[in-house]
C-alpha positions as CSV (number, residue, x, y, z in Angstrom):
1,M,58.2,5.5,-122.7
2,S,57.3,9.3,-123.9
3,Q,59.6,11.7,-124.7
4,D,58.3,13.8,-121.8
5,L,58.8,11.4,-119.4
6,L,62.0,10.9,-120.4
7,D,62.9,14.6,-120.4
8,A,62.0,14.2,-117.0
9,L,64.8,12.5,-116.0
10,P,67.9,14.4,-115.0
11,R,70.5,14.5,-117.9
12,R,73.8,13.1,-115.7
13,G,71.1,10.3,-114.2
14,R,70.8,9.2,-117.8
15,S,73.3,6.6,-118.9
16,A,73.6,6.9,-122.5
17,V,76.4,7.0,-125.3
18,A,77.0,10.4,-126.8
19,T,75.2,10.2,-130.3
20,G,75.7,14.2,-131.0
21,P,72.6,16.4,-130.7
22,R,70.5,13.2,-128.6
23,D,71.3,10.8,-126.3
24,S,71.1,7.3,-127.1
25,T,67.8,5.3,-126.8
26,L,67.5,1.7,-125.7
27,A,66.7,0.6,-129.2
28,D,69.7,2.5,-130.3
29,V,72.0,0.4,-127.9
30,E,70.1,-2.9,-128.6
31,Q,70.6,-2.1,-132.3
32,A,74.6,-1.2,-132.0
33,L,74.8,-4.5,-129.8
34,R,73.7,-6.5,-132.8
35,F,76.1,-4.7,-135.1
36,V,79.2,-5.3,-132.6
37,A,77.8,-9.3,-132.4
38,D,78.3,-9.5,-136.2
39,V,81.6,-7.5,-136.1
40,I,82.9,-10.1,-133.5
41,R,81.7,-12.8,-135.6
42,V,83.9,-11.8,-138.4
43,H,86.6,-10.0,-136.8
44,G,87.2,-11.7,-133.7
45,V,87.1,-11.0,-130.0
46,A,89.0,-8.0,-130.0
47,Y,85.8,-6.2,-130.0
48,L,84.2,-7.8,-127.3
49,P,84.9,-5.1,-124.8
50,I,82.6,-2.7,-126.9
51,F,79.9,-5.4,-126.7
52,E,80.3,-5.5,-122.8
53,R,80.2,-2.0,-122.6
54,L,77.0,-1.9,-124.5
55,E,75.3,-4.3,-122.6
56,R,76.1,-2.6,-119.5
57,E,74.4,0.7,-121.1
58,R,71.7,-1.3,-122.5
59,D,71.0,-2.5,-118.6
60,R,71.4,1.1,-117.2
61,L,68.8,2.4,-119.7
62,A,66.4,-0.5,-119.4
63,A,66.5,0.3,-115.2
64,D,66.3,3.6,-115.8
65,E,63.3,3.5,-117.9
66,A,61.6,1.1,-115.5
67,A,62.4,3.3,-112.6
68,L,61.4,6.4,-114.2
69,D,57.7,4.5,-115.2
70,R,57.3,3.2,-111.8
71,A,57.4,6.8,-110.6
72,M,55.3,7.9,-112.8
73,R,52.9,5.3,-112.2
74,L,53.1,6.2,-108.6
75,S,52.8,9.9,-109.0
76,I,49.5,9.5,-110.9
77,G,48.0,7.2,-108.5
78,S,48.4,9.4,-105.7
């Protein structure tokens, strides 16, 4: 998805972990999920709530991207 399409989504409608000057992307969250999975393997289930939070974030970002893609296709098709 292009940055222009992402910019069309209102900031409050985006579900992203704050990373400072920019919002997390789906790829960022997926990378964080892999990292936390490794942490859980080494350090145990204490970090499972973080993993679950990242899964929810990934699902919301994917849903936002999919909805925005559908909207843009519908807009172009009109």
